[in-house]
N, C-alpha and C positions, 0 to 999 in steps of 0.2 A: 595532716598539718599538725605541727607541734608548737604549742604556746607555753612559754615559761620564761623564767629568768635565767640569763646566762650566768656562768660562774663568776662570782664576785659582784654581780649587778646588785644595786640597791644598798651597798655597804659604804659607809663613810669611815675613813680612817682619820682619827684625831691625833694630833701631835701630843706627846707627853709634856704636860706643863707642870712646873713645880708650884703647886698650890697647897694651901692648908685647908683642912675641912672647917666648915662654919659650924661651931658647936654652941653658940649662944643664940637663943631664940627670943623673939619679942616678949614672950611671957616671962622670961628670965632677966630681962633688962631692968636693973634697979633705977635707972634714970627716968623711966616712964611714970608719969603721974597718973594714978588710978582715980577715976571719978565715979561716983554713984550715978545712976540714971537721972536722979533729980538734979545733981550738980551739973551734969552734962547739959540737961535741958535748960537750966538757968544760964549757963555759959553761952549756949547758942542763942537764947533770947537776947542777952546783952550784946552779943556780936551782931545780930540782925539789927538791933536798935542803933548801934554805933554806925553800921553801914548806912542805915536810913538817914541818920542826921548828917553824915558826911556827904551824902548824895544831894541833900537839900541845899 
């Protein structure tokens, strides 16, 4: 008994798309505001407090 893949089996042919490579990564994005861990924690505490008061 012979087990194996037939010729071309398991291959996917993708159509050629005209795309541009993605060359800007998140750490290079100047629009992102960087926070220190303390600033992030304070922001999360404020967000949780606001959510709690709006739920009441």
